[in-house]
C-alpha positions in Angstrom: 50.5 10.7 15.7 52.2 13.9 15.9 52.5 16.5 12.5 54.9 19.0 14.1 57.9 17.3 14.0 59.8 20.5 14.7 57.9 20.8 17.9 58.0 17.1 19.0 62.2 17.5 18.4 62.3 20.2 20.4 60.0 18.4 23.2 61.8 15.3 23.3 65.2 16.7 23.4 64.3 18.4 26.4 62.6 15.8 28.2 65.7 13.9 27.7 68.8 16.2 28.8 66.8 18.2 32.0 65.2 17.2 35.0 63.9 20.5 35.4 62.3 23.2 33.8 64.9 25.0 31.2 65.8 28.9 32.2 67.2 31.1 30.1 68.2 34.6 31.6 67.3 37.8 29.3 68.8 40.3 31.8 69.2 40.9 34.8 65.4 40.6 35.7 64.0 38.6 32.3 64.4 35.2 31.9 62.3 32.8 30.1 61.6 29.2 31.2 60.7 26.1 29.3 58.1 23.6 30.4 56.9 20.1 29.2 54.9 17.0 29.4 54.6 14.2 26.9 52.4 11.3 27.5 51.7 7.9 25.1 49.2 6.3 25.9 48.5 2.8 24.6 45.2 0.2 25.2 43.1 -2.9 24.8 39.2 -2.3 25.2 36.9 -4.9 25.1 33.3 -4.0 25.8 31.7 -7.2 24.9 31.3 -7.6 22.2 33.7 -5.9 20.2 37.1 -5.8 20.8 40.3 -3.0 19.8 44.2 -1.8 20.8 45.1 1.5 19.7 48.0 4.0 21.1 48.1 7.8 20.7 49.6 10.6 22.2 47.8 11.5 25.3 49.8 14.6 25.6 52.4 16.5 24.1 52.8 20.7 25.3 55.5 22.9 25.4 55.1 26.3 27.4 57.0 28.8 27.6 57.0 31.3 30.7 58.5 34.7 31.0 59.4 36.0 34.1 59.9 39.8 34.9 61.3 40.4 37.8 59.8 38.6 41.8 56.3 39.7 40.2 55.1 39.7 36.9 54.8 35.7 34.6 53.8 35.4 31.2 53.4 32.5 29.9 52.0 30.6 26.6 51.6 26.7 26.6 50.8 24.9 23.6 49.1 21.0 23.0 51.1 20.2 19.7 49.8 16.3 19.3 47.5 17.5 16.4 48.4 19.4 12.9 47.5 22.1 14.4 48.8 23.5 18.3 46.2 24.0 20.1 46.2 26.8 23.0 46.5 25.8 26.8 47.1 27.8 29.4 47.7 32.1 28.2 48.0 34.5 30.6 49.5 36.9 32.2 50.3 36.9 36.2 50.8 39.7 39.0 52.2 37.9 42.3 53.4 41.3 44.2 50.8 41.0 46.8 51.7 38.7 49.7 50.9 35.3 49.4 48.3 36.1 46.9 48.4 36.5 43.0 46.2 37.3 39.9 46.2 35.8 36.7 44.4 37.3 33.4 44.4 35.2 30.4 43.3 32.0 28.9 43.3 29.9 32.5 41.8 26.5 33.8 39.2 26.6 37.1 40.5 25.8 40.6 37.6 23.3 40.8 37.6 20.2 43.1 40.8 18.3 44.1 41.1 15.9 41.3 40.5 17.9 38.9 43.1 20.8 40.4 45.9 18.2 39.9 48.8 18.4 37.4 47.5 15.2 34.8 51.9 14.5 35.7 50.9 14.2 38.9 47.6 12.7 39.3 47.8 8.2 40.7 46.1 7.7 37.4 45.9 7.9 33.8 42.9 9.6 33.9 40.1 11.3 36.2 37.5 9.9 37.2 34.4 10.1 34.8 32.7 12.9 37.7 35.4 15.3 36.2 32.9 15.9 33.2 30.8 18.0 35.8 33.5 20.3 37.0 34.1 23.8 35.2 36.3 23.6 31.6 38.9 26.1 30.9 38.2 29.7 29.3 39.4 33.4 28.5 38.8 35.5 31.9 40.2 36.4 35.2 41.6 34.2 38.5 42.4 35.5 41.9 44.4 32.4 44.5 45.5 33.2 47.9 46.5 30.9 50.7 47.8 30.9 54.6 49.9 28.3 56.4 46.5 25.8 56.2 44.1 27.3 53.5 43.6 27.9 50.2 41.0 30.3 48.5 40.2 30.7 44.6 37.9 32.6 42.3 38.0 32.8 38.7 35.2 34.6 36.2 35.7 33.2 32.5 34.1 33.1 29.2 34.7 30.0 26.6 38.0 28.6 25.9 39.7 29.3 23.0 42.4 26.8 21.0 44.1 30.0 19.1 45.7 33.0 20.1 43.4 35.0 18.0 40.4 33.6 19.5 40.4 36.0 22.7 38.1 38.7 21.6 35.5 36.2 20.1 35.7 34.2 23.5 35.1 36.6 26.0 31.4 37.1 26.1 30.7 33.3 24.6 30.0 32.0 27.6 30.2 32.7 31.6 31.7 31.2 34.1 31.8 32.1 37.6 33.4 29.3 40.0 35.3 29.6 43.7 37.5 26.9 45.9 38.2 26.9 48.8 40.2 24.6 51.1 41.2 23.6 54.6 44.0 21.5 56.4 42.0 21.2 59.5 44.7 18.2 61.1 48.7 18.1 60.7 51.5 16.3 62.5 54.2 15.3 61.2 53.4 12.1 59.1 49.7 12.8 58.4 47.7 15.9 57.2 43.5 15.7 56.8 42.2 17.9 54.2 38.5 19.4 53.3 37.1 21.5 50.2 34.7 23.2 48.4 33.8 24.1 45.3 31.1 26.0 43.6 30.3 27.1 40.0 27.8 28.9 38.2 27.7 28.7 34.1 25.8 30.9 32.0 26.1 29.3 28.7 24.8 32.4 26.6 22.6 29.7 24.5 25.3 27.4 23.2 24.0 23.9 23.9 25.6 21.6 26.8 26.8 18.2 27.4 28.0 15.6 30.3 29.4 12.5 28.8 31.7 9.8 30.2 34.6 7.0 28.3 35.5 3.9 30.3 38.5 5.5 31.6 40.1 5.8 28.4 40.1 8.5 26.0 40.4 5.8 23.2 37.0 4.1 24.5 33.5 5.1 23.2 31.5 7.3 25.2 29.7 5.2 27.9 27.0 7.3 28.8 25.6 10.9 27.9 22.8 13.5 28.5 23.3 14.7 24.2 23.6 18.1 23.7 20.8 19.8 25.6 19.8 23.5 23.8 17.4 25.0 26.5 19.7 25.5 29.2 19.3 28.8 30.9 22.7 28.0 33.6 23.7 25.2 35.9 25.2 25.4 39.3 28.0 22.8 40.4 28.6 22.3 44.1 31.7 20.0 45.0 32.5 18.6 48.6 36.2 16.9 48.9 37.9 15.1 51.5 41.7 13.8 51.5 44.1 12.1 54.2 47.4 11.2 53.6 49.9 9.5 56.6 53.4 9.0 55.1 52.8 7.3 52.3 49.2 6.0 51.9 47.1 8.6 50.2 43.3 8.2 50.4 40.5 10.6 49.3 36.9 11.4 47.5 34.5 13.6 46.3 31.1 14.1 45.5 29.9 16.9 43.2 26.2 17.5 42.1 24.9 20.0 38.6 21.7 21.5 38.6 20.3 22.4 35.4 17.9 24.9 35.3 16.1 24.7 32.1 14.8 28.0 30.2 11.6 26.4 30.4 11.7 27.0 34.3 11.9 23.1 34.9 15.2 21.6 36.6 17.3 18.6 36.4 20.1 17.3 38.6 22.8 15.3 38.0 25.6 13.6 40.4 28.9 11.9 41.2 31.3 10.5 43.3 34.6 8.6 43.5 37.1 7.3 46.3 40.5 6.5 45.9 43.2 4.8 47.3 47.3 5.4 46.5 50.5 3.6 48.4 54.1 4.0 47.5 55.6 0.9 48.2 59.0 2.6 48.7 57.5 4.6 51.1 57.5 8.2 49.7 55.0 10.5 50.8 52.4 12.3 48.8 53.8 15.8 49.8 50.6 18.7 50.1 51.2 21.6 48.2 49.6 24.3 50.3 49.2 26.8 47.8 47.6 24.9 45.7 45.9 22.7 48.2 47.0 19.3 46.6 48.9 16.5 46.3 51.7 15.3 44.5 53.3 12.2 43.3 55.8 10.0 45.3 59.5 11.1 44.2 61.5 7.7 43.4 64.1 6.1 46.3 67.4 5.5 45.4 67.5 1.6 46.2 64.0 1.1 46.9 60.9 -0.6 45.2 59.7 3.0 43.5 56.0 1.0 42.3 52.5 2.7 43.1 49.3 0.6 43.7 46.2 2.6 43.1 42.8 2.2 43.1 39.3 3.5 42.6 35.6 3.2 42.2 33.3 5.9 41.0 29.9 6.0 39.6 28.5 9.1 37.5 24.4 9.7 38.0 23.5 11.0 34.5 19.7 10.1 34.9 16.9 12.7 36.0 13.4 14.3 36.1 13.7 14.7 32.0 17.5 13.3 31.6 17.8 9.8 30.7 22.1 9.7 29.8 22.8 6.8 31.8 24.3 5.5 34.9 28.2 4.6 35.0 29.5 2.8 37.7 34.0 2.4 37.3 36.3 0.4 39.1 40.2 0.8 38.3 43.1 -0.9 39.3 46.7 -0.1 38.9 50.2 0.3 39.2 52.9 3.5 38.5 56.7 2.8 38.3 58.8 6.1 39.0 62.0 5.2 36.7 63.3 8.7 37.9 62.1 12.4 38.7 60.8 13.2 34.7 59.8 9.4 34.3 56.7 7.4 35.0 55.3 3.9 33.1 51.5 3.7 34.8 49.6 0.4 33.7 45.7 0.9 34.5 42.9 -1.6 34.5 39.6 -0.3 34.9 36.2 -1.6 34.9 32.9 0.3 33.6 29.2 -0.5 34.0 26.9 1.6 31.9 23.2 1.6 32.4 21.1 2.9 30.3 17.2 2.3 29.2 17.1 -1.0 31.7 20.2 -2.7 29.9 24.1 -2.5 31.6 26.8 -2.8 29.1 29.9 -3.4 30.6 33.7 -2.3 29.1 36.6 -3.5 30.2 39.7 -1.2 29.5 43.9 -2.1 30.2 46.0 1.0 29.2 49.5 2.0 29.9 51.2 5.4 30.1 54.8 6.1 29.3 55.0 9.7 30.6 57.7 12.1 30.8 57.9 15.8 32.3 60.2 19.0 32.7 59.0 21.8 35.2 
C-alpha cells in the first residue's frame, strides 16, 4: 500500500487529467516538466503445493525535469509506493553537442534491448529473467550519441542510491563500466532489422554478489539463485540482441553471458537468453526510437481492436563449475489492451520450470496490470 497519500493524490490527478507531460514555464528559458506512471498488479500463483492470490502497486513514480534553455536538463524521480520514497533517476544532462548528451548523477546503465526499454512501453509486465545478469543503476557519468542508423552509449558508475544524501558514499562503493552499440542494418517503409551488443565490467569492491530470478512476477517466490557470493573479484557481462519489426509484428531476442572471476583465481560462467513476439491486431506499428535504439508500444487507433498479443520463451542458467543456482526455463503468453495513449490493461500467463539438484519445480502465474502514465 502506498503510504505517501499526498504524492499519490498528485500522481492520480496528473494521470487523470493529462495526455502527456505537464509543463510549467518559469521564465522564457526555464521550464518544469512533470511526468509519472502508476502500475497496479494482481496475480494468482500456483507452485504445485500452495497457491496464493496477491496484489501490489508495482510502480508509482513521479518525476520533475527542469529545462534550462535547449541544452541543460536536471531530472529528479521518486518511487512513492513505500513508506519512504526512493530515488530513481537523479541527474543533470547536457545536450549542447550535436546528437550527443552527457548525464551526471544517479542513472541506469544502457545495456541490452529489453533492459533499455521503458517499463511502460514493454510488451510484457516484467522483463525476462535474463535481465538479472545486466548492471543496475548507480551514481556516475553516462555519454549517449546516435546517428541515422546507429547508437552508442557508455557509462561509469558506482552503487545505486535510495536517497539523495547517499551520493557521496555510493560513488566508490562499486565500479561498473558498460557500453552498448546498436545498428539498423536494413530498413524500408514498413520493416526494420536491428542488431546490437553490450559489454560491462563490474568490480563489487568486496560487496556480496547475487543473481536470482522469480517466476515472471514480483509477487512470486525466488525460483533460482546463486545465493550471496562474497569471493568475487570482478565479473564481465556480454550481450547480443536482434530485433525485426515489420508493420504490427515485432520479433526480438537476446543472449547474455556473465563470467565471474573469483578471488581464488577461478572462474564461473552463467548465461541466459530469450525470444519474444508481439503483434498488434489494429495494425499499429511498434515505432523505433533511433536516438535510443529501442521500440515503443503500438499507439491505439480509433475504431480498431487495440489489442496486442505477446509470447516469450526464456532460459536462465545459473549452473557452473562451483555454482549450483539452478536453471530456470520460462514460457509467457499474454494480451494487452490499449484504452488510450496513456492507459493500458495487461494480462500475462507464465510458467517457470526451475531445475536444481536433479529436481524440477514448476510455478504458474496468471497476472494482470492496470497501467497509467503521462510523459
